N, CA, C, O and the ligand as a Tripos MOL2 file, in Angstrom:
@<TRIPOS>MOLECULE
protein
  273   271    69     0     0
PROTEIN
NO_CHARGES

@<TRIPOS>ATOM
      1 N         123.4730    7.6220   95.0830 N.3       1 MET1
      2 CA        122.2640    8.2970   94.9130 C.3       1 MET1
      3 C         122.4660    9.6530   94.3260 C.2       1 MET1
      4 O         121.8870   10.6500   94.7580 O.2       1 MET1
      5 N         123.3860    9.6620   93.2310 N.am      2 GLU2
      6 CA        123.8580   10.8970   92.6810 C.3       2 GLU2
      7 C         122.7270   11.5310   91.7420 C.2       2 GLU2
      8 O         122.5670   12.7510   91.7370 O.2       2 GLU2
      9 N         121.9990   10.7450   91.0020 N.am      3 ASN3
     10 CA        121.0690   11.2350   89.9490 C.3       3 ASN3
     11 C         119.7100   11.4260   90.6620 C.2       3 ASN3
     12 O         119.0490   10.5050   91.1420 O.2       3 ASN3
     13 N         119.3690   12.7530   90.6730 N.am      4 ARG4
     14 CA        118.0590   13.1220   91.3100 C.3       4 ARG4
     15 C         116.9410   13.2260   90.1840 C.2       4 ARG4
     16 O         115.8180   13.6330   90.4790 O.2       4 ARG4
     17 N         117.2390   12.8860   89.0150 N.am      5 THR5
     18 CA        116.2940   13.0030   87.8510 C.3       5 THR5
     19 C         115.7430   11.6400   87.4110 C.2       5 THR5
     20 O         116.4680   10.6550   87.2700 O.2       5 THR5
     21 N         114.5160   11.6410   87.2190 N.am      6 CYS6
     22 CA        113.8800   10.3830   86.8220 C.3       6 CYS6
     23 C         114.3850    9.8720   85.5580 C.2       6 CYS6
     24 O         114.3880   10.6250   84.5840 O.2       6 CYS6
     25 N         114.8350    8.6170   85.4550 N.am      7 PRO7
     26 CA        115.4720    8.1000   84.2170 C.3       7 PRO7
     27 C         114.3910    7.9090   83.1250 C.2       7 PRO7
     28 O         114.7560    7.7910   81.9560 O.2       7 PRO7
     29 N         113.0590    7.8710   83.4530 N.am      8 LYS8
     30 CA        112.0360    7.6380   82.5740 C.3       8 LYS8
     31 C         111.5160    8.9430   81.9460 C.2       8 LYS8
     32 O         111.3530    9.0310   80.7290 O.2       8 LYS8
     33 N         111.2600    9.9450   82.7850 N.am      9 CYS9
     34 CA        110.6430   11.2270   82.3020 C.3       9 CYS9
     35 C         111.4010   12.4650   82.6300 C.2       9 CYS9
     36 O         110.9860   13.5480   82.2200 O.2       9 CYS9
     37 N         112.5140   12.3740   83.3600 N.am     10 SER10
     38 CA        113.3870   13.4970   83.7930 C.3      10 SER10
     39 C         112.6590   14.3430   84.8540 C.2      10 SER10
     40 O         113.0100   15.5010   85.0790 O.2      10 SER10
     41 N         111.6460   13.7530   85.5000 N.am     11 GLY11
     42 CA        111.0360   14.4370   86.5710 C.3      11 GLY11
     43 C         111.7960   14.4490   87.8950 C.2      11 GLY11
     44 O         112.8600   13.8360   87.9810 O.2      11 GLY11
     45 N         111.3200   15.0820   88.8700 N.am     12 GLU12
     46 CA        111.9630   15.1840   90.1850 C.3      12 GLU12
     47 C         111.7940   13.9350   90.9060 C.2      12 GLU12
     48 O         110.6910   13.3920   90.9780 O.2      12 GLU12
     49 N         112.9520   13.4050   91.5000 N.am     13 MET13
     50 CA        112.8500   12.2090   92.2880 C.3      13 MET13
     51 C         112.8110   12.5530   93.8370 C.2      13 MET13
     52 O         113.5910   13.3770   94.3140 O.2      13 MET13
     53 N         111.8810   11.8930   94.5890 N.am     14 ASP14
     54 CA        111.8530   12.0360   96.0250 C.3      14 ASP14
     55 C         112.3950   10.7410   96.6370 C.2      14 ASP14
     56 O         112.1050    9.6220   96.2130 O.2      14 ASP14
     57 N         113.2400   10.9990   97.7110 N.am     15 GLU15
     58 CA        113.9370    9.9070   98.3050 C.3      15 GLU15
     59 C         113.3480    9.5090   99.5820 C.2      15 GLU15
     60 O         112.8730   10.3730  100.3200 O.2      15 GLU15
     61 N         113.3380    8.1850   99.9250 N.am     16 GLY16
     62 CA        112.7490    7.7800  101.2480 C.3      16 GLY16
     63 C         113.1640    6.4210  101.4730 C.2      16 GLY16
     64 O         114.1650    5.9800  100.9090 O.2      16 GLY16
     65 N         112.4490    5.7070  102.2780 N.am     17 THR17
     66 CA        112.7470    4.3200  102.7060 C.3      17 THR17
     67 C         111.5880    3.4820  102.4160 C.2      17 THR17
     68 O         110.4840    3.9640  102.1640 O.2      17 THR17
     69 N         111.8530    2.1280  102.4540 N.am     18 VAL18
     70 CA        110.7650    1.1660  102.3680 C.3      18 VAL18
     71 C         110.5470    0.4030  103.6980 C.2      18 VAL18
     72 O         111.4930    0.2770  104.4760 O.2      18 VAL18
     73 N         109.4390   -0.0610  103.9530 N.am     19 SER19
     74 CA        109.2240   -0.8070  105.2580 C.3      19 SER19
     75 C         109.9940   -2.0460  105.1550 C.2      19 SER19
     76 O         109.9500   -2.7720  104.1610 O.2      19 SER19
     77 N         110.7750   -2.3030  106.3060 N.am     20 ILE20
     78 CA        111.5320   -3.5330  106.2690 C.3      20 ILE20
     79 C         110.6680   -4.7820  106.6640 C.2      20 ILE20
     80 O         110.9760   -5.9170  106.3020 O.2      20 ILE20
     81 N         109.6060   -4.5080  107.4050 N.am     21 SER21
     82 CA        108.8620   -5.6060  107.8250 C.3      21 SER21
     83 C         107.7630   -6.0510  106.7160 C.2      21 SER21
     84 O         107.3620   -7.2140  106.6570 O.2      21 SER21
     85 N         107.3450   -5.1120  105.9100 N.am     22 GLU22
     86 CA        106.4400   -5.3600  104.9380 C.3      22 GLU22
     87 C         106.8370   -4.9350  103.5010 C.2      22 GLU22
     88 O         106.0590   -5.0360  102.5520 O.2      22 GLU22
     89 N         108.0640   -4.4650  103.4060 N.am     23 GLY23
     90 CA        108.5680   -3.9700  102.1360 C.3      23 GLY23
     91 C         108.9370   -4.9270  101.0880 C.2      23 GLY23
     92 O         108.7590   -6.1300  101.2810 O.2      23 GLY23
     93 N         109.4380   -4.4850   99.9920 N.am     24 VAL24
     94 CA        109.9060   -5.3170   98.8920 C.3      24 VAL24
     95 C         111.1590   -6.0860   99.3900 C.2      24 VAL24
     96 O         111.9920   -5.5300  100.1060 O.2      24 VAL24
     97 N         111.2640   -7.2970   99.0190 N.am     25 LYS25
     98 CA        112.4380   -8.0820   99.3910 C.3      25 LYS25
     99 C         112.9840   -8.8590   98.0800 C.2      25 LYS25
    100 O         112.2440   -9.2850   97.1930 O.2      25 LYS25
    101 N         114.2540   -8.9670   98.0920 N.am     26 TYR26
    102 CA        114.8740   -9.4870   96.8840 C.3      26 TYR26
    103 C         115.5730  -10.8520   97.1730 C.2      26 TYR26
    104 O         116.2570  -10.9860   98.1880 O.2      26 TYR26
    105 N         115.4080  -11.8000   96.3350 N.am     27 ILE27
    106 CA        116.1310  -13.1000   96.3350 C.3      27 ILE27
    107 C         116.8890  -13.3040   95.0080 C.2      27 ILE27
    108 O         116.2430  -13.4520   93.9710 O.2      27 ILE27
    109 N         118.1150  -13.3150   95.0030 N.am     28 SER28
    110 CA        118.9240  -13.5240   93.7680 C.3      28 SER28
    111 C         118.8320  -14.8970   93.3120 C.2      28 SER28
    112 O         118.8260  -15.8430   94.0990 O.2      28 SER28
    113 N         118.7560  -15.0280   91.9730 N.am     29 ASN29
    114 CA        118.7660  -16.3370   91.3350 C.3      29 ASN29
    115 C         120.1070  -17.1780   91.6240 C.2      29 ASN29
    116 O         120.1860  -18.4010   91.5110 O.2      29 ASN29
    117 N         121.1020  -16.3530   91.9990 N.am     30 ARG30
    118 CA        122.4180  -16.9260   92.2900 C.3      30 ARG30
    119 C         122.5200  -17.5120   93.6910 C.2      30 ARG30
    120 O         123.5480  -18.1180   93.9910 O.2      30 ARG30
    121 N         121.4780  -17.3710   94.6200 N.am     31 GLN31
    122 CA        121.4530  -17.8700   95.8500 C.3      31 GLN31
    123 C         121.3160  -19.3760   95.7470 C.2      31 GLN31
    124 O         120.3560  -19.8720   95.1560 O.2      31 GLN31
    125 N         122.2510  -20.1020   96.3070 N.am     32 ALA32
    126 CA        122.1720  -21.5990   96.1440 C.3      32 ALA32
    127 C         121.3320  -22.2540   97.2780 C.2      32 ALA32
    128 O         121.0810  -21.6530   98.3220 O.2      32 ALA32
    129 N         120.9390  -23.4350   97.0320 N.am     33 GLY33
    130 CA        120.3190  -24.2670   97.9570 C.3      33 GLY33
    131 C         118.8980  -23.9320   98.4200 C.2      33 GLY33
    132 O         118.1870  -23.1740   97.7610 O.2      33 GLY33
    133 N         118.5170  -24.4660   99.4850 N.am     34 MET34
    134 CA        117.2480  -24.2310  100.0900 C.3      34 MET34
    135 C         117.0730  -22.9630  100.8430 C.2      34 MET34
    136 O         115.9580  -22.4710  101.0130 O.2      34 MET34
    137 N         118.2290  -22.4030  101.3200 N.am     35 LEU35
    138 CA        118.2070  -21.2610  102.1650 C.3      35 LEU35
    139 C         118.0760  -20.0390  101.2530 C.2      35 LEU35
    140 O         119.0800  -19.4600  100.8410 O.2      35 LEU35
    141 N         116.8430  -19.6490  100.9410 N.am     36 LYS36
    142 CA        116.6630  -18.4900  100.0450 C.3      36 LYS36
    143 C         116.2880  -17.2750  100.9380 C.2      36 LYS36
    144 O         115.1550  -16.7950  100.9410 O.2      36 LYS36
    145 N         117.2960  -16.8210  101.6810 N.am     37 ALA37
    146 CA        117.0920  -15.6940  102.5760 C.3      37 ALA37
    147 C         116.8680  -14.4810  101.8450 C.2      37 ALA37
    148 O         117.6100  -14.2170  100.8990 O.2      37 ALA37
    149 N         115.8620  -13.6540  102.1930 N.am     38 VAL38
    150 CA        115.5450  -12.4150  101.4180 C.3      38 VAL38
    151 C         116.4260  -11.3100  101.8670 C.2      38 VAL38
    152 O         116.8580  -11.2710  103.0190 O.2      38 VAL38
    153 N         116.7020  -10.3990  100.9600 N.am     39 THR39
    154 CA        117.3600   -9.1810  101.2320 C.3      39 THR39
    155 C         116.3220   -8.0260  101.0870 C.2      39 THR39
    156 O         115.7930   -7.7920  100.0000 O.2      39 THR39
    157 N         116.0660   -7.3640  102.1320 N.am     40 PRO40
    158 CA        115.0600   -6.3120  101.9720 C.3      40 PRO40
    159 C         115.5610   -4.9990  101.2770 C.2      40 PRO40
    160 O         116.7020   -4.5810  101.4770 O.2      40 PRO40
    161 N         114.7170   -4.3970  100.4960 N.am     41 ALA41
    162 CA        115.0300   -3.1320   99.9310 C.3      41 ALA41
    163 C         114.9650   -2.0700  101.0680 C.2      41 ALA41
    164 O         113.9210   -1.9480  101.7080 O.2      41 ALA41
    165 N         115.9860   -1.3470  101.3170 N.am     42 ARG42
    166 CA        115.9790   -0.4380  102.4750 C.3      42 ARG42
    167 C         115.7980    1.0360  102.0650 C.2      42 ARG42
    168 O         115.3340    1.8550  102.8580 O.2      42 ARG42
    169 N         116.1700    1.3560  100.8240 N.am     43 ARG43
    170 CA        115.9720    2.8120  100.4380 C.3      43 ARG43
    171 C         115.2560    2.8590   99.0900 C.2      43 ARG43
    172 O         115.3770    1.9670   98.2510 O.2      43 ARG43
    173 N         114.5180    3.9260   98.9330 N.am     44 ALA44
    174 CA        113.7190    4.0580   97.7010 C.3      44 ALA44
    175 C         113.6640    5.4570   97.2670 C.2      44 ALA44
    176 O         113.8360    6.3870   98.0530 O.2      44 ALA44
    177 N         113.4140    5.6160   95.9570 N.am     45 ARG45
    178 CA        113.1780    6.9470   95.3140 C.3      45 ARG45
    179 C         111.9780    6.7890   94.4420 C.2      45 ARG45
    180 O         111.8030    5.7480   93.8090 O.2      45 ARG45
    181 N         111.1680    7.7650   94.3920 N.am     46 VAL46
    182 CA        109.9580    7.8200   93.5600 C.3      46 VAL46
    183 C         110.0480    9.0680   92.7690 C.2      46 VAL46
    184 O         110.4680   10.1040   93.2860 O.2      46 VAL46
    185 N         109.6510    9.0020   91.4750 N.am     47 CYS47
    186 CA        109.5290   10.2010   90.5870 C.3      47 CYS47
    187 C         108.2020   10.9030   90.9700 C.2      47 CYS47
    188 O         107.1430   10.2760   91.0100 O.2      47 CYS47
    189 N         108.2850   12.1260   91.2290 N.am     48 LEU48
    190 CA        107.1170   12.8430   91.6150 C.3      48 LEU48
    191 C         106.2940   13.2900   90.4050 C.2      48 LEU48
    192 O         105.2770   13.9630   90.5770 O.2      48 LEU48
    193 N         106.7200   12.9240   89.1590 N.am     49 ASN49
    194 CA        105.8870   13.1580   87.9900 C.3      49 ASN49
    195 C         105.2640   12.0380   87.4750 C.2      49 ASN49
    196 O         104.0670   12.1150   87.1990 O.2      49 ASN49
    197 N         105.9370   10.9000   87.2780 N.am     50 CYS50
    198 CA        105.3820    9.6910   86.6890 C.3      50 CYS50
    199 C         105.1590    8.4870   87.6280 C.2      50 CYS50
    200 O         104.4760    7.5220   87.2820 O.2      50 CYS50
    201 N         105.7800    8.5860   88.8650 N.am     51 GLY51
    202 CA        105.5850    7.5100   89.8350 C.3      51 GLY51
    203 C         106.6060    6.3570   89.6710 C.2      51 GLY51
    204 O         106.4780    5.3280   90.3350 O.2      51 GLY51
    205 N         107.5800    6.5180   88.8240 N.am     52 TYR52
    206 CA        108.5900    5.5450   88.7100 C.3      52 TYR52
    207 C         109.4400    5.3810   90.0360 C.2      52 TYR52
    208 O         109.9320    6.3400   90.6290 O.2      52 TYR52
    209 N         109.5560    4.0880   90.4280 N.am     53 MET53
    210 CA        110.1800    3.8190   91.7970 C.3      53 MET53
    211 C         111.4800    3.1250   91.5920 C.2      53 MET53
    212 O         111.5370    2.1900   90.7930 O.2      53 MET53
    213 N         112.5810    3.5360   92.2910 N.am     54 GLU54
    214 CA        113.8250    2.8660   92.3960 C.3      54 GLU54
    215 C         113.9310    2.3330   93.7360 C.2      54 GLU54
    216 O         113.5210    2.9510   94.7180 O.2      54 GLU54
    217 N         114.5080    1.1240   93.7940 N.am     55 LEU55
    218 CA        114.7230    0.4920   95.2000 C.3      55 LEU55
    219 C         116.1770    0.1970   95.3880 C.2      55 LEU55
    220 O         116.8360   -0.1370   94.4040 O.2      55 LEU55
    221 N         116.7200    0.2900   96.5370 N.am     56 TYR56
    222 CA        118.0620    0.0470   96.8970 C.3      56 TYR56
    223 C         118.1180   -0.8320   98.0110 C.2      56 TYR56
    224 O         117.3960   -0.6680   98.9950 O.2      56 TYR56
    225 N         119.0720   -1.9090   97.8890 N.am     57 LEU57
    226 CA        119.2550   -2.7980   99.0830 C.3      57 LEU57
    227 C         120.6770   -2.6860   99.4450 C.2      57 LEU57
    228 O         121.4550   -2.0020   98.7800 O.2      57 LEU57
    229 N         121.0480   -3.3860  100.5530 N.am     58 ASP58
    230 CA        122.3390   -3.3700  101.0520 C.3      58 ASP58
    231 C         123.1450   -4.4070  100.3080 C.2      58 ASP58
    232 O         122.9530   -5.6000  100.5430 O.2      58 ASP58
    233 N         124.0310   -4.0130   99.4260 N.am     59 VAL59
    234 CA        124.8280   -4.9510   98.5360 C.3      59 VAL59
    235 C         125.6430   -5.8190   99.3500 C.2      59 VAL59
    236 O         125.7330   -7.0140   99.0670 O.2      59 VAL59
    237 N         126.2940   -5.2760  100.4210 N.am     60 ALA60
    238 CA        127.0670   -6.2060  101.2330 C.3      60 ALA60
    239 C         126.3440   -7.3230  101.7790 C.2      60 ALA60
    240 O         126.8730   -8.4310  101.8640 O.2      60 ALA60
    241 N         125.0740   -7.0810  102.1830 N.am     61 GLU61
    242 CA        124.1500   -8.0550  102.8070 C.3      61 GLU61
    243 C         123.8770   -9.1020  101.6210 C.2      61 GLU61
    244 O         123.8830  -10.3120  101.8500 O.2      61 GLU61
    245 N         123.6530   -8.6130  100.4310 N.am     62 LEU62
    246 CA        123.2520   -9.5560   99.3460 C.3      62 LEU62
    247 C         124.4700  -10.3360   98.9350 C.2      62 LEU62
    248 O         124.3220  -11.5190   98.6290 O.2      62 LEU62
    249 N         125.6400   -9.7910   98.9000 N.am     63 LYS63
    250 CA        126.7960  -10.4660   98.4880 C.3      63 LYS63
    251 C         127.1720  -11.6370   99.3540 C.2      63 LYS63
    252 O         127.6940  -12.6520   98.8920 O.2      63 LYS63
    253 N         126.8730  -11.4530  100.6950 N.am     64 LYS64
    254 CA        127.1520  -12.5940  101.6020 C.3      64 LYS64
    255 C         126.2410  -13.7580  101.2840 C.2      64 LYS64
    256 O         126.5740  -14.8970  101.6100 O.2      64 LYS64
    257 N         125.1040  -13.5120  100.6600 N.am     65 LYS65
    258 CA        124.1200  -14.5500  100.4500 C.3      65 LYS65
    259 C         124.4670  -15.3440   99.0820 C.2      65 LYS65
    260 O         124.1760  -16.5250   98.8910 O.2      65 LYS65
    261 N         125.0710  -14.5880   98.2530 N.am     66 ILE66
    262 CA        125.2640  -15.2630   96.8780 C.3      66 ILE66
    263 C         126.7950  -15.7670   96.7290 C.2      66 ILE66
    264 O         127.1850  -16.2880   95.6840 O.2      66 ILE66
    265 N         127.5570  -15.5900   97.7540 N.am     67 GLN67
    266 CA        128.8240  -16.2350   97.7350 C.3      67 GLN67
    267 C         128.8280  -17.7700   97.7970 C.2      67 GLN67
    268 O         128.0540  -18.3720   98.5420 O.2      67 GLN67
    269 N         129.6190  -18.3260   97.0850 N.am     68 LYS68
    270 CA        129.6130  -19.7650   97.0150 C.3      68 LYS68
    271 C         130.5520  -20.3300   98.1720 C.2      68 LYS68
    272 O         130.7010  -21.5450   98.3080 O.2      68 LYS68
    273 ZN        109.3130    9.9840   86.0180 Zn       69 ZN69
@<TRIPOS>BOND
     1     1     2 1
     2     2     3 1
     3     3     4 2
     4     3     5 am
     5     5     6 1
     6     6     7 1
     7     7     8 2
     8     7     9 am
     9     9    10 1
    10    10    11 1
    11    11    12 2
    12    11    13 am
    13    13    14 1
    14    14    15 1
    15    15    16 2
    16    15    17 am
    17    17    18 1
    18    18    19 1
    19    19    20 2
    20    19    21 am
    21    21    22 1
    22    22    23 1
    23    23    24 2
    24    23    25 am
    25    25    26 1
    26    26    27 1
    27    27    28 2
    28    27    29 am
    29    29    30 1
    30    30    31 1
    31    31    32 2
    32    31    33 am
    33    33    34 1
    34    34    35 1
    35    35    36 2
    36    35    37 am
    37    37    38 1
    38    38    39 1
    39    39    40 2
    40    39    41 am
    41    41    42 1
    42    42    43 1
    43    43    44 2
    44    43    45 am
    45    45    46 1
    46    46    47 1
    47    47    48 2
    48    47    49 am
    49    49    50 1
    50    50    51 1
    51    51    52 2
    52    51    53 am
    53    53    54 1
    54    54    55 1
    55    55    56 2
    56    55    57 am
    57    57    58 1
    58    58    59 1
    59    59    60 2
    60    59    61 am
    61    61    62 1
    62    62    63 1
    63    63    64 2
    64    63    65 am
    65    65    66 1
    66    66    67 1
    67    67    68 2
    68    67    69 am
    69    69    70 1
    70    70    71 1
    71    71    72 2
    72    71    73 am
    73    73    74 1
    74    74    75 1
    75    75    76 2
    76    75    77 am
    77    77    78 1
    78    78    79 1
    79    79    80 2
    80    79    81 am
    81    81    82 1
    82    82    83 1
    83    83    84 2
    84    83    85 am
    85    85    86 1
    86    86    87 1
    87    87    88 2
    88    87    89 am
    89    89    90 1
    90    90    91 1
    91    91    92 2
    92    91    93 am
    93    93    94 1
    94    94    95 1
    95    95    96 2
    96    95    97 am
    97    97    98 1
    98    98    99 1
    99    99   100 2
   100    99   101 am
   101   101   102 1
   102   102   103 1
   103   103   104 2
   104   103   105 am
   105   105   106 1
   106   106   107 1
   107   107   108 2
   108   107   109 am
   109   109   110 1
   110   110   111 1
   111   111   112 2
   112   111   113 am
   113   113   114 1
   114   114   115 1
   115   115   116 2
   116   115   117 am
   117   117   118 1
   118   118   119 1
   119   119   120 2
   120   119   121 am
   121   121   122 1
   122   122   123 1
   123   123   124 2
   124   123   125 am
   125   125   126 1
   126   126   127 1
   127   127   128 2
   128   127   129 am
   129   129   130 1
   130   130   131 1
   131   131   132 2
   132   131   133 am
   133   133   134 1
   134   134   135 1
   135   135   136 2
   136   135   137 am
   137   137   138 1
   138   138   139 1
   139   139   140 2
   140   139   141 am
   141   141   142 1
   142   142   143 1
   143   143   144 2
   144   143   145 am
   145   145   146 1
   146   146   147 1
   147   147   148 2
   148   147   149 am
   149   149   150 1
   150   150   151 1
   151   151   152 2
   152   151   153 am
   153   153   154 1
   154   154   155 1
   155   155   156 2
   156   155   157 am
   157   157   158 1
   158   158   159 1
   159   159   160 2
   160   159   161 am
   161   161   162 1
   162   162   163 1
   163   163   164 2
   164   163   165 am
   165   165   166 1
   166   166   167 1
   167   167   168 2
   168   167   169 am
   169   169   170 1
   170   170   171 1
   171   171   172 2
   172   171   173 am
   173   173   174 1
   174   174   175 1
   175   175   176 2
   176   175   177 am
   177   177   178 1
   178   178   179 1
   179   179   180 2
   180   179   181 am
   181   181   182 1
   182   182   183 1
   183   183   184 2
   184   183   185 am
   185   185   186 1
   186   186   187 1
   187   187   188 2
   188   187   189 am
   189   189   190 1
   190   190   191 1
   191   191   192 2
   192   191   193 am
   193   193   194 1
   194   194   195 1
   195   195   196 2
   196   195   197 am
   197   197   198 1
   198   198   199 1
   199   199   200 2
   200   199   201 am
   201   201   202 1
   202   202   203 1
   203   203   204 2
   204   203   205 am
   205   205   206 1
   206   206   207 1
   207   207   208 2
   208   207   209 am
   209   209   210 1
   210   210   211 1
   211   211   212 2
   212   211   213 am
   213   213   214 1
   214   214   215 1
   215   215   216 2
   216   215   217 am
   217   217   218 1
   218   218   219 1
   219   219   220 2
   220   219   221 am
   221   221   222 1
   222   222   223 1
   223   223   224 2
   224   223   225 am
   225   225   226 1
   226   226   227 1
   227   227   228 2
   228   227   229 am
   229   229   230 1
   230   230   231 1
   231   231   232 2
   232   231   233 am
   233   233   234 1
   234   234   235 1
   235   235   236 2
   236   235   237 am
   237   237   238 1
   238   238   239 1
   239   239   240 2
   240   239   241 am
   241   241   242 1
   242   242   243 1
   243   243   244 2
   244   243   245 am
   245   245   246 1
   246   246   247 1
   247   247   248 2
   248   247   249 am
   249   249   250 1
   250   250   251 1
   251   251   252 2
   252   251   253 am
   253   253   254 1
   254   254   255 1
   255   255   256 2
   256   255   257 am
   257   257   258 1
   258   258   259 1
   259   259   260 2
   260   259   261 am
   261   261   262 1
   262   262   263 1
   263   263   264 2
   264   263   265 am
   265   265   266 1
   266   266   267 1
   267   267   268 2
   268   267   269 am
   269   269   270 1
   270   270   271 1
   271   271   272 2
@<TRIPOS>SUBSTRUCTURE
     1 MET1         2 RESIDUE 1 A MET
     2 GLU2         6 RESIDUE 1 A GLU
     3 ASN3        10 RESIDUE 1 A ASN
     4 ARG4        14 RESIDUE 1 A ARG
     5 THR5        18 RESIDUE 1 A THR
     6 CYS6        22 RESIDUE 1 A CYS
     7 PRO7        26 RESIDUE 1 A PRO
     8 LYS8        30 RESIDUE 1 A LYS
     9 CYS9        34 RESIDUE 1 A CYS
    10 SER10       38 RESIDUE 1 A SER
    11 GLY11       42 RESIDUE 1 A GLY
    12 GLU12       46 RESIDUE 1 A GLU
    13 MET13       50 RESIDUE 1 A MET
    14 ASP14       54 RESIDUE 1 A ASP
    15 GLU15       58 RESIDUE 1 A GLU
    16 GLY16       62 RESIDUE 1 A GLY
    17 THR17       66 RESIDUE 1 A THR
    18 VAL18       70 RESIDUE 1 A VAL
    19 SER19       74 RESIDUE 1 A SER
    20 ILE20       78 RESIDUE 1 A ILE
    21 SER21       82 RESIDUE 1 A SER
    22 GLU22       86 RESIDUE 1 A GLU
    23 GLY23       90 RESIDUE 1 A GLY
    24 VAL24       94 RESIDUE 1 A VAL
    25 LYS25       98 RESIDUE 1 A LYS
    26 TYR26      102 RESIDUE 1 A TYR
    27 ILE27      106 RESIDUE 1 A ILE
    28 SER28      110 RESIDUE 1 A SER
    29 ASN29      114 RESIDUE 1 A ASN
    30 ARG30      118 RESIDUE 1 A ARG
    31 GLN31      122 RESIDUE 1 A GLN
    32 ALA32      126 RESIDUE 1 A ALA
    33 GLY33      130 RESIDUE 1 A GLY
    34 MET34      134 RESIDUE 1 A MET
    35 LEU35      138 RESIDUE 1 A LEU
    36 LYS36      142 RESIDUE 1 A LYS
    37 ALA37      146 RESIDUE 1 A ALA
    38 VAL38      150 RESIDUE 1 A VAL
    39 THR39      154 RESIDUE 1 A THR
    40 PRO40      158 RESIDUE 1 A PRO
    41 ALA41      162 RESIDUE 1 A ALA
    42 ARG42      166 RESIDUE 1 A ARG
    43 ARG43      170 RESIDUE 1 A ARG
    44 ALA44      174 RESIDUE 1 A ALA
    45 ARG45      178 RESIDUE 1 A ARG
    46 VAL46      182 RESIDUE 1 A VAL
    47 CYS47      186 RESIDUE 1 A CYS
    48 LEU48      190 RESIDUE 1 A LEU
    49 ASN49      194 RESIDUE 1 A ASN
    50 CYS50      198 RESIDUE 1 A CYS
    51 GLY51      202 RESIDUE 1 A GLY
    52 TYR52      206 RESIDUE 1 A TYR
    53 MET53      210 RESIDUE 1 A MET
    54 GLU54      214 RESIDUE 1 A GLU
    55 LEU55      218 RESIDUE 1 A LEU
    56 TYR56      222 RESIDUE 1 A TYR
    57 LEU57      226 RESIDUE 1 A LEU
    58 ASP58      230 RESIDUE 1 A ASP
    59 VAL59      234 RESIDUE 1 A VAL
    60 ALA60      238 RESIDUE 1 A ALA
    61 GLU61      242 RESIDUE 1 A GLU
    62 LEU62      246 RESIDUE 1 A LEU
    63 LYS63      250 RESIDUE 1 A LYS
    64 LYS64      254 RESIDUE 1 A LYS
    65 LYS65      258 RESIDUE 1 A LYS
    66 ILE66      262 RESIDUE 1 A ILE
    67 GLN67      266 RESIDUE 1 A GLN
    68 LYS68      270 RESIDUE 1 A LYS
    69 ZN69       273 GROUP 0 **** ****
């Protein structure tokens, strides 16, 4: 979370979280089989100038799901 500047417009980025129960969830195309367990985005940043949003998930959690 080193860059605090918006990659689109160089505006100020505000950092927060996303709802785990209703928030954005990610499913990798590399996840095999019928078990398409979602990985929730747990951290987010939003540009206070243009509204651009970045989402971050737990990569350790995702990697467990895409391991063969
Ligand atoms: Zn921006």
